[in-house]
C-alpha positions as CSV (number, residue, x, y, z in Angstrom):
1,M,0.2,0.0,-0.2
2,K,1.1,3.5,-1.0
3,R,-0.3,5.1,2.2
4,T,0.6,4.4,5.9
5,L,-0.4,7.3,7.7
6,L,-3.3,6.7,10.3
7,H,-4.3,10.3,11.1
8,F,-4.9,12.6,8.5
9,A,-4.0,16.5,8.4
10,L,-4.7,18.1,4.7
11,P,-4.4,21.9,3.8
12,S,-8.0,23.3,4.3
13,I,-8.1,24.4,0.6
14,M,-8.2,20.7,-0.4
15,L,-10.6,19.9,2.2
16,S,-12.9,22.4,1.1
17,L,-12.9,20.6,-2.6
18,V,-14.3,17.7,-0.9
19,L,-17.1,18.5,1.2
20,P,-18.5,22.0,1.3
21,L,-20.3,23.0,4.7
22,S,-24.1,22.3,4.4
23,S,-27.1,22.8,6.6
24,A,-28.0,19.1,5.6
25,Y,-25.8,18.3,8.5
26,G,-27.3,20.0,10.9
27,Q,-24.0,20.9,13.1
28,Q,-21.5,23.6,13.4
29,S,-18.6,21.1,13.3
30,P,-16.3,21.8,10.2
31,F,-15.9,18.1,9.6
32,K,-12.0,18.4,9.4
33,N,-12.1,14.1,10.0
34,L,-14.5,13.5,7.8
35,R,-13.3,15.9,4.8
36,A,-9.6,14.4,5.4
37,G,-10.8,10.7,5.6
38,M,-12.6,11.2,2.2
39,L,-9.6,12.3,0.4
40,S,-7.8,9.1,1.6
41,I,-10.1,7.0,-0.3
42,N,-8.7,6.4,-3.7
43,S,-8.5,4.5,-6.8
44,E,-4.9,3.4,-6.3
45,D,-5.4,1.6,-2.8
46,L,-8.5,0.0,-3.6
47,L,-6.6,-1.5,-6.7
48,D,-3.7,-2.5,-4.5
49,H,-6.2,-4.5,-2.3
50,I,-8.2,-6.0,-5.1
51,E,-5.0,-7.4,-6.8
52,V,-4.0,-9.1,-3.8
53,L,-7.3,-10.6,-3.0
54,A,-8.1,-12.0,-6.6
55,S,-4.7,-13.1,-7.2
56,D,-4.4,-16.7,-8.3
57,D,-2.4,-17.3,-5.1
58,Y,-5.7,-17.1,-3.0
59,E,-7.3,-19.7,-5.2
60,G,-10.7,-18.2,-5.7
61,R,-11.2,-17.4,-1.8
62,G,-13.3,-20.7,-1.3
63,P,-14.0,-21.3,2.4
64,G,-12.2,-24.0,4.2
65,G,-8.9,-24.1,1.9
66,I,-5.6,-22.1,1.3
67,G,-7.9,-19.2,-0.1
68,E,-9.4,-18.9,3.0
69,D,-6.2,-19.0,5.2
70,L,-4.4,-16.1,3.1
71,T,-7.6,-13.9,3.0
72,V,-8.1,-14.0,6.7
73,E,-4.5,-13.4,7.4
74,Y,-4.3,-10.5,4.9
75,L,-7.6,-9.0,6.6
76,I,-6.6,-9.2,10.1
77,G,-2.8,-7.7,9.0
78,Q,-4.7,-4.7,7.4
79,F,-6.9,-4.2,10.3
80,M,-4.1,-4.0,12.6
81,R,-2.1,-1.9,10.5
82,F,-5.0,0.7,10.4
83,G,-5.3,0.6,14.2
84,L,-8.8,-1.1,14.5
85,E,-9.3,-3.3,17.7
86,P,-10.4,-7.0,17.5
87,G,-13.9,-7.2,17.2
88,N,-14.4,-10.3,18.8
89,P,-14.8,-9.7,22.6
90,N,-12.4,-12.6,23.5
91,G,-9.4,-10.5,21.9
92,T,-9.4,-11.6,18.4
93,Y,-10.3,-10.6,14.9
94,T,-12.4,-13.8,13.8
95,Q,-15.6,-15.3,14.5
96,E,-15.5,-19.0,14.0
97,V,-18.3,-20.0,11.7
98,P,-18.8,-24.0,11.8
99,M,-19.9,-25.5,8.2
100,V,-20.2,-28.5,6.7
101,G,-18.9,-29.0,3.1
102,I,-21.1,-31.6,0.7
103,Q,-19.7,-32.9,-2.8
104,S,-22.5,-34.9,-4.3
105,Q,-22.1,-37.4,-7.1
106,T,-25.8,-37.5,-8.5
107,S,-27.8,-39.5,-10.7
108,A,-31.6,-39.0,-11.7
109,E,-34.2,-40.2,-14.0
110,L,-37.7,-39.0,-14.4
111,S,-40.6,-41.7,-14.9
112,L,-42.9,-40.0,-17.8
113,K,-46.1,-41.8,-17.9
114,G,-44.4,-45.2,-17.1
115,T,-41.7,-44.4,-19.4
116,K,-37.8,-44.0,-17.7
117,V,-36.2,-41.0,-19.1
118,P,-32.5,-40.8,-17.6
119,L,-31.3,-36.9,-16.8
120,T,-27.9,-35.8,-17.8
121,F,-26.0,-33.7,-15.0
122,P,-25.3,-30.7,-15.4
123,Q,-26.9,-30.2,-18.7
124,D,-30.5,-31.3,-17.8
125,Y,-30.2,-30.5,-13.9
126,V,-28.3,-29.7,-10.9
127,A,-29.1,-31.2,-7.3
128,W,-28.0,-30.8,-4.1
129,T,-28.6,-31.4,-0.3
130,T,-27.8,-29.5,3.1
131,R,-28.0,-32.9,4.7
132,P,-24.6,-33.9,5.7
133,E,-25.2,-37.7,4.8
134,P,-23.3,-40.3,3.0
135,Q,-26.3,-40.6,0.9
136,V,-29.8,-38.7,0.1
137,A,-32.3,-40.4,-2.2
138,V,-35.7,-39.9,-3.4
139,S,-37.1,-42.9,-4.9
140,D,-40.5,-42.9,-7.3
141,S,-41.5,-39.4,-5.9
142,S,-44.6,-38.1,-7.4
143,L,-44.4,-34.7,-9.4
144,V,-46.7,-31.9,-8.3
145,F,-46.6,-28.7,-10.4
146,V,-47.3,-25.8,-8.0
147,G,-46.8,-22.9,-9.6
148,Y,-44.7,-20.5,-8.5
149,G,-45.0,-22.1,-4.9
150,V,-46.2,-19.1,-3.1
151,Q,-48.3,-18.7,0.1
152,A,-48.9,-15.0,0.7
153,P,-51.9,-13.9,3.1
154,E,-51.7,-10.2,2.4
155,Y,-52.5,-10.8,-1.2
156,R,-54.7,-13.4,-0.7
157,W,-52.7,-15.9,-2.6
158,D,-52.1,-19.6,-1.8
159,D,-50.7,-21.6,-4.6
160,Y,-51.1,-25.1,-2.4
161,K,-54.9,-24.8,-1.5
162,G,-54.4,-27.4,1.2
163,A,-53.1,-30.1,-0.7
164,N,-51.0,-32.9,1.2
165,L,-47.7,-32.7,-0.2
166,K,-46.0,-34.8,2.1
167,G,-43.3,-37.0,0.2
168,K,-44.0,-35.4,-3.4
169,T,-41.4,-33.5,-5.7
170,L,-42.5,-29.8,-5.9
171,V,-42.1,-28.6,-9.6
172,M,-41.8,-24.5,-9.3
173,L,-41.5,-21.4,-11.2
174,V,-38.9,-19.0,-10.0
175,N,-39.6,-15.0,-9.0
176,D,-43.2,-13.9,-7.9
177,P,-46.4,-14.3,-10.4
178,Q,-46.4,-11.5,-12.7
179,V,-49.9,-10.7,-12.8
180,P,-51.4,-8.8,-15.6
181,H,-53.6,-5.8,-15.2
182,P,-57.2,-7.1,-15.9
183,G,-57.9,-3.9,-18.4
184,D,-54.5,-3.8,-20.0
185,S,-52.4,-6.9,-20.3
186,S,-49.4,-4.6,-21.2
187,R,-49.4,-3.6,-17.5
188,L,-49.0,-5.9,-14.3
189,D,-51.5,-5.9,-11.7
190,L,-49.9,-3.7,-8.5
191,R,-52.5,-5.1,-6.4
192,Y,-50.4,-8.4,-6.3
193,F,-46.8,-8.6,-5.0
194,K,-44.7,-5.3,-6.1
195,G,-45.2,-5.6,-9.9
196,S,-42.4,-6.3,-11.7
197,E,-39.9,-5.8,-8.3
198,M,-39.4,-9.3,-7.0
199,T,-40.4,-10.0,-3.5
200,Y,-38.9,-12.7,-1.1
201,Y,-41.8,-15.0,-2.3
202,G,-40.0,-15.0,-5.8
203,R,-36.3,-16.2,-4.1
204,W,-35.6,-20.0,-4.5
205,T,-34.7,-19.8,-0.7
206,Y,-38.0,-19.1,0.1
207,K,-39.5,-21.7,-2.1
208,L,-37.1,-24.5,-0.4
209,E,-38.6,-23.1,2.8
210,M,-42.3,-23.9,2.0
211,A,-41.3,-27.3,0.4
212,A,-39.8,-28.0,3.7
213,K,-42.7,-27.1,5.7
214,L,-44.9,-29.1,3.8
215,G,-42.8,-32.2,3.9
216,A,-41.8,-32.6,0.3
217,A,-39.2,-34.8,-0.4
218,A,-37.5,-32.9,-3.4
219,V,-38.1,-29.7,-5.1
220,I,-37.7,-29.0,-8.9
221,L,-36.8,-25.1,-9.8
222,V,-37.5,-24.4,-13.3
223,H,-34.7,-22.3,-14.4
224,E,-35.5,-19.4,-16.7
225,T,-32.9,-16.6,-17.2
226,G,-34.9,-13.5,-16.7
227,P,-36.8,-14.7,-13.7
228,A,-33.9,-16.2,-12.0
229,G,-31.6,-13.0,-12.7
230,Y,-28.6,-15.1,-13.9
231,P,-28.0,-17.6,-17.1
232,Y,-28.1,-21.5,-16.4
233,F,-24.2,-21.3,-16.3
234,V,-24.3,-19.9,-13.0
235,V,-26.5,-22.5,-11.6
236,I,-23.8,-25.0,-12.6
237,N,-20.8,-23.2,-11.2
238,S,-22.7,-22.3,-7.9
239,W,-24.3,-25.7,-7.0
240,G,-22.9,-28.2,-9.2
241,R,-20.0,-28.9,-7.0
242,E,-19.1,-28.7,-3.2
243,N,-21.5,-26.8,-1.5
244,F,-21.5,-25.6,2.2
245,T,-24.0,-25.3,4.7
246,L,-23.9,-24.1,8.2
247,K,-23.5,-27.1,10.9
248,T,-26.2,-27.7,13.0
249,P,-27.3,-29.8,15.8
250,D,-29.8,-31.8,13.7
251,G,-27.9,-32.1,10.4
252,N,-30.5,-30.1,8.8
253,Q,-33.2,-32.2,9.1
254,G,-35.5,-29.5,8.8
255,D,-34.4,-28.7,5.2
256,V,-36.1,-30.1,2.3
257,P,-33.8,-33.5,1.9
258,A,-33.0,-32.8,-2.0
259,A,-33.5,-29.4,-4.2
260,T,-32.5,-29.4,-8.0
261,W,-32.5,-26.9,-10.7
262,F,-33.9,-28.1,-14.1
263,S,-32.8,-26.3,-17.2
264,Y,-35.4,-24.7,-19.3
265,D,-35.1,-26.9,-22.3
266,R,-35.6,-29.9,-19.9
267,A,-38.4,-28.8,-17.9
268,R,-40.3,-27.7,-21.1
269,S,-39.6,-31.0,-22.7
270,M,-40.7,-32.8,-19.5
271,F,-44.1,-30.8,-19.6
272,Q,-44.6,-31.4,-23.4
273,S,-43.9,-35.4,-22.6
274,L,-47.1,-35.2,-20.2
275,G,-49.1,-33.5,-22.7
276,Y,-49.0,-30.0,-21.2
277,D,-47.5,-26.6,-22.7
278,F,-45.3,-24.7,-20.5
279,E,-46.3,-21.4,-21.3
280,E,-49.9,-22.2,-21.0
281,L,-49.2,-23.8,-17.4
282,K,-47.3,-20.4,-16.4
283,Q,-50.2,-18.3,-17.6
284,R,-52.7,-20.6,-15.5
285,A,-50.0,-20.0,-12.5
286,L,-50.7,-16.3,-12.5
287,S,-54.4,-16.6,-11.2
288,R,-55.1,-16.7,-7.3
289,D,-57.4,-19.7,-8.5
290,F,-54.6,-21.8,-9.5
291,A,-54.3,-25.3,-7.8
292,P,-51.6,-27.8,-7.7
293,I,-51.5,-30.1,-10.5
294,S,-50.7,-33.8,-10.0
295,L,-48.0,-34.9,-13.1
296,R,-48.1,-38.3,-14.2
297,A,-44.4,-38.3,-13.6
298,K,-42.0,-39.4,-10.9
299,L,-38.5,-38.6,-9.9
300,S,-35.6,-40.8,-8.7
301,L,-32.6,-39.2,-7.5
302,S,-29.5,-40.3,-5.5
303,L,-26.9,-38.0,-4.3
304,K,-23.6,-39.8,-3.1
305,N,-21.9,-37.3,-0.5
306,S,-18.6,-36.6,0.5
307,V,-19.0,-34.9,3.6
308,R,-16.5,-32.9,5.5
309,E,-16.5,-30.4,8.5
310,I,-15.0,-27.0,8.5
311,T,-14.6,-23.9,10.6
312,S,-14.6,-20.9,8.5
313,R,-14.2,-17.4,9.7
314,N,-15.7,-14.1,9.8
315,V,-13.4,-11.5,10.2
316,V,-14.3,-8.8,12.5
317,A,-12.5,-5.3,13.6
318,R,-14.0,-2.6,15.7
319,V,-13.4,1.2,16.1
320,E,-14.9,2.3,19.4
321,G,-17.2,5.3,19.5
322,S,-16.3,8.5,21.5
323,K,-19.5,9.2,23.4
324,S,-19.7,7.1,26.4
325,Y,-23.7,7.2,26.2
326,R,-23.7,5.9,22.7
327,R,-20.7,3.5,22.1
328,D,-22.6,0.4,22.7
329,Q,-24.4,1.2,19.9
330,H,-23.0,0.0,16.5
331,I,-23.0,0.6,13.0
332,V,-22.2,-2.7,11.3
333,V,-20.1,-2.5,7.8
334,T,-20.2,-5.8,5.9
335,A,-18.5,-7.2,2.7
336,H,-18.2,-10.9,1.9
337,W,-14.5,-12.1,1.3
338,D,-15.6,-15.5,-0.3
339,H,-15.9,-16.3,-3.8
340,I,-16.4,-19.7,-5.8
341,G,-12.9,-20.9,-5.3
342,I,-11.3,-23.5,-7.7
343,N,-12.9,-26.1,-10.3
344,N,-10.5,-28.6,-11.1
345,K,-12.7,-29.9,-13.8
346,L,-12.2,-27.3,-15.8
347,E,-9.9,-26.9,-18.8
348,G,-7.5,-24.1,-18.8
349,D,-8.2,-21.6,-16.2
350,K,-9.8,-23.2,-12.9
351,I,-9.7,-20.4,-10.7
352,F,-12.8,-18.0,-9.9
353,N,-10.9,-15.0,-8.8
354,G,-14.0,-12.9,-7.9
355,A,-12.2,-9.6,-8.5
356,L,-15.6,-7.8,-8.9
357,D,-17.4,-10.2,-6.7
358,N,-16.4,-9.5,-4.1
359,A,-12.7,-8.4,-3.7
360,S,-13.9,-5.1,-4.7
361,G,-16.5,-4.8,-2.0
362,V,-13.7,-5.9,0.7
363,A,-11.4,-3.3,-0.9
364,G,-14.0,-0.6,-0.2
365,L,-14.4,-2.0,3.4
366,L,-10.9,-1.6,4.2
367,E,-10.8,1.9,2.7
368,L,-13.6,2.5,5.1
369,A,-12.4,0.8,7.8
370,E,-8.9,2.9,7.5
371,M,-10.5,6.2,7.1
372,F,-12.7,5.7,10.2
373,A,-9.8,4.5,12.3
374,G,-7.7,6.9,11.4
375,F,-10.1,10.0,12.8
376,N,-8.3,11.9,15.8
377,R,-11.7,12.1,17.4
378,P,-13.9,8.7,16.5
379,I,-17.6,9.1,15.6
380,S,-20.2,9.0,19.0
381,R,-21.3,5.6,18.0
382,S,-19.0,2.4,17.5
383,L,-18.2,0.7,14.3
384,L,-18.1,-3.0,13.3
385,F,-16.6,-4.1,10.3
386,I,-17.2,-7.5,9.4
387,A,-15.5,-9.2,6.5
388,T,-17.9,-12.5,6.1
389,T,-17.7,-16.0,4.7
390,G,-19.6,-17.9,2.9
391,E,-22.1,-15.3,1.3
392,E,-21.8,-17.3,-2.2
393,Q,-23.1,-20.4,-0.2
394,G,-26.5,-18.7,1.0
395,L,-25.3,-15.5,3.1
396,L,-23.9,-18.2,5.5
397,G,-21.6,-16.0,7.4
398,A,-23.8,-13.1,7.6
399,K,-26.6,-15.7,9.1
400,Y,-24.2,-17.2,11.7
401,Y,-23.3,-13.6,13.0
402,A,-27.0,-12.5,13.0
403,E,-27.8,-15.3,15.0
404,N,-24.8,-15.2,17.1
405,P,-24.1,-11.3,17.1
406,Y,-21.2,-9.9,19.3
407,V,-23.5,-6.7,19.5
408,P,-27.3,-7.1,20.3
409,M,-29.4,-6.5,17.1
410,S,-31.4,-4.1,19.5
411,K,-27.9,-2.0,19.6
412,T,-27.1,-2.3,16.0
413,V,-28.4,0.7,14.5
414,A,-27.8,0.0,11.1
415,N,-25.9,-2.3,8.6
416,I,-23.9,-0.9,5.7
417,N,-23.5,-3.5,3.0
418,I,-20.9,-3.6,-0.2
419,D,-21.1,-6.3,-2.4
420,G,-19.2,-5.1,-5.7
421,L,-18.0,-1.6,-6.7
422,N,-18.3,0.4,-9.8
423,Q,-15.6,-0.8,-12.2
424,W,-16.7,1.4,-15.1
425,G,-16.1,5.1,-14.2
426,P,-17.9,7.9,-12.6
427,T,-22.0,8.5,-12.7
428,R,-24.4,10.9,-12.4
429,D,-26.8,8.3,-10.2
430,V,-26.2,5.9,-7.7
431,V,-28.5,3.3,-6.9
432,V,-30.1,2.0,-3.8
433,I,-31.4,-1.7,-3.7
434,G,-34.7,-1.7,-1.9
435,R,-35.0,2.0,-2.3
436,G,-37.8,3.2,0.0
437,A,-37.3,0.7,2.5
438,S,-35.8,2.9,5.2
439,S,-34.7,6.4,6.5
440,L,-31.0,5.7,5.4
441,D,-32.3,6.3,1.9
442,T,-33.1,10.1,3.1
443,L,-28.9,10.2,4.1
444,V,-28.0,8.8,0.7
445,E,-30.1,11.3,-1.1
446,Q,-28.7,14.2,1.2
447,S,-25.1,13.1,0.5
448,A,-25.6,12.4,-3.2
449,A,-26.9,15.9,-3.5
450,I,-23.7,17.2,-1.8
451,Q,-21.9,15.5,-4.9
452,K,-24.2,16.7,-7.4
453,R,-25.7,13.0,-8.0
454,I,-29.0,11.8,-7.8
455,V,-30.5,8.6,-6.4
456,K,-32.4,6.0,-8.2
457,G,-33.9,2.7,-7.1
458,D,-33.0,-0.6,-8.6
459,P,-33.1,-0.6,-12.6
460,E,-33.3,-4.4,-12.4
461,S,-35.4,-4.8,-9.2
462,E,-36.8,-8.1,-10.9
463,K,-33.9,-9.8,-10.1
464,G,-34.4,-9.3,-6.1
465,Y,-30.9,-8.1,-5.4
466,F,-32.2,-7.1,-2.1
467,Y,-32.5,-10.8,-1.0
468,R,-29.1,-12.0,-2.3
469,S,-26.6,-10.2,-0.1
470,D,-25.4,-10.0,3.3
471,H,-27.6,-7.3,4.5
472,F,-30.7,-9.3,4.0
473,Q,-29.5,-11.4,7.2
474,F,-29.6,-8.3,9.3
475,A,-32.8,-6.6,7.8
476,K,-34.4,-10.2,8.8
477,K,-33.4,-9.5,12.4
478,G,-35.0,-5.8,12.2
479,V,-31.8,-3.8,11.6
480,P,-32.4,-1.0,8.7
481,A,-29.8,-2.1,6.0
482,L,-28.3,0.0,2.9
483,F,-27.2,-1.8,0.0
484,L,-25.9,0.7,-2.8
485,N,-25.1,-0.3,-6.4
486,A,-23.3,1.2,-9.0
487,G,-25.4,4.0,-10.9
488,I,-26.2,3.6,-14.6
489,E,-25.9,7.1,-16.2
490,Y,-21.9,7.1,-16.8
491,L,-20.7,10.6,-17.2
492,G,-19.3,11.2,-20.9
493,R,-21.4,7.8,-22.2
494,A,-24.5,7.4,-23.9
495,S,-27.6,6.2,-22.0
496,S,-27.4,2.7,-23.0
497,Y,-23.8,2.4,-21.6
498,G,-24.3,1.5,-18.1
499,P,-27.2,-1.3,-18.7
500,K,-24.8,-2.5,-21.3
501,K,-21.9,-2.9,-18.9
502,R,-24.2,-4.6,-16.4
503,R,-25.5,-7.0,-19.2
504,E,-21.9,-7.8,-20.2
505,Y,-20.9,-8.6,-16.7
506,R,-23.8,-10.7,-16.1
507,E,-23.4,-12.7,-18.9
508,N,-19.7,-13.2,-19.4
509,D,-17.9,-12.7,-16.1
510,Y,-20.5,-13.2,-13.1
511,H,-19.5,-16.4,-11.2
512,K,-16.9,-17.3,-13.9
513,V,-13.5,-17.5,-14.0
514,S,-13.2,-14.4,-16.1
515,D,-14.3,-12.2,-13.4
516,Q,-10.5,-10.6,-12.9
517,I,-9.0,-7.2,-13.1
518,K,-9.8,-5.7,-16.5
519,P,-7.2,-3.4,-18.2
520,G,-10.3,-0.9,-18.8
521,W,-11.2,-0.7,-15.1
522,N,-11.9,2.8,-13.9
523,L,-12.4,3.1,-10.1
524,A,-12.9,6.7,-9.7
525,G,-17.0,6.0,-9.8
526,A,-16.3,3.5,-7.0
527,V,-14.1,6.3,-4.9
528,E,-17.2,8.5,-5.3
529,D,-19.8,5.6,-3.9
530,L,-17.4,5.2,-1.2
531,R,-17.3,8.9,-0.3
532,L,-21.0,8.9,-0.5
533,L,-21.1,5.7,2.0
534,S,-18.6,7.4,4.5
535,R,-21.0,10.5,4.8
536,V,-24.1,8.2,5.7
537,I,-22.0,6.3,8.0
538,Y,-20.8,9.5,9.6
539,R,-24.3,11.0,9.8
540,V,-25.6,7.8,11.4
541,G,-22.7,8.0,13.6
542,Q,-23.2,11.2,15.0
543,E,-27.1,12.1,15.0
544,E,-29.1,11.4,18.0
545,A,-32.0,9.5,15.7
546,I,-31.1,6.1,14.8
547,P,-32.3,4.7,11.2
548,T,-35.9,3.5,10.9
549,W,-37.7,1.2,8.7
550,T,-40.2,2.8,6.4
551,P,-44.1,2.5,8.0
552,G,-45.1,-0.6,6.2
553,S,-41.9,-2.3,5.6
554,E,-42.0,-6.2,5.9
555,F,-39.1,-5.5,8.5
556,A,-40.8,-2.8,10.8
557,E,-42.7,-4.7,13.1
558,I,-39.4,-7.2,14.1
559,R,-37.4,-4.0,14.7
560,R,-40.1,-2.5,17.0
561,Q,-40.1,-5.9,18.8
562,S,-36.3,-6.0,19.2
563,L,-36.3,-2.5,20.3
564,S,-38.8,-2.7,23.0
565,S,-37.6,-6.3,24.4
566,G,-34.0,-5.3,24.0
567,E,-33.4,-8.9,22.7
568,R,-30.1,-10.0,20.7
């Protein structure tokens, strides 16, 4: 790293270029710490961190291997260098996260009207289990099509209609029902769900939870790139290898025994063989009157598992607040350090370096940690920086921390999550994933205005990004959470440039070995976004009021109960 100073002292003329005094902050302080600290965030240091974390030496930062050891060592070293104290009350910088790795050899076949049809892995399907057992088998389990698999009382929607589905294999569509407006089929009926924006009912995790609740033997998720939010190769790279789950006393017996993704072509062919038109079935599933359809089909599936227990680690560091009456209240800043690791079955490059996802986010977390640790006078509330493990495996590290926190959730005033930074240059806008959910949005808008920027909602809200990163585990505990994303209006570029770059990354690099540092990277936009986040964190740390969920939010009542009871 080029910069080693832990306390900032810059000429006032330089500081005035960074943060003009604004009545929006409502304080008399000249914000010297904040102004100088923001100048310390720069592209060069971000790139230094990313080059280390995304190097081949780190082997794709998979949990439980050399890559984890090197990553944890690097992060601890940086936190110590910056002067942060250990975040674990036992005096260490790590929280041990007990996990189980399950590598499955699978075989599967369908029985369609009595005709046996073998399935080819991974072209036709990908299967996995969270049960750490030598073998998990599903034998001649009858298939039932349950539409979107949603049970949402607030919309008077129930795809199950009381059917007995114990021991069955549930065939489900991904995402929410996109219900057309009764008077204009070109629009969606906003009385149901959130229109084009995915709710948690649309996430595959919810669908597996429902299947387990109903006693199903297995689940078939029908993959479609648009509704899922990613191509089928992401399914292969993410689930078609060793998968991790948290170690539990009962061996995850409460989970559905087996889960699969079927490729779109295989699913469509299956329905056609049974005499159904897949598109017509999808249309039927868009009605509240839909009821489960028993199919003349059965699934037999075998997963022979190699199981290993590992102790992975969240890396946790702390900056203590300056006010005695507030320092027990914490702002938690998160970014996941893990990625996909290595796939030795691939030809050529086998390492999933994860430069953008999420070496860049960890680099941003480190820059913010160094900035706030370098303040001559810390902010009033304390800060906890957590580099989490197992995000790519289902937000596991964040889930474990949320269930075993070092700071009670009632004393955690906000979570700021960083998952990927802007690699394509400065933008006129910044995106808030789940915009409108909490009062943190107001702080983002005020901070963006100082940068002469605007705030937008997620341009791809149908992909459900709010439920796909670590902040969701804090939101589920009632903690107001903020997840920024790169803007789409790039300065000096055509309006099509931002959406094009997003699409190119998703199609060419997301969860692929090609997610590496590119010659054309421009981290100036990432620097702006991190400086914006630093303003938000400063405001939350200094102001008397704490962030709140917007009335009507699905998390508001959880927060109310947490604060009233003082629960963990």
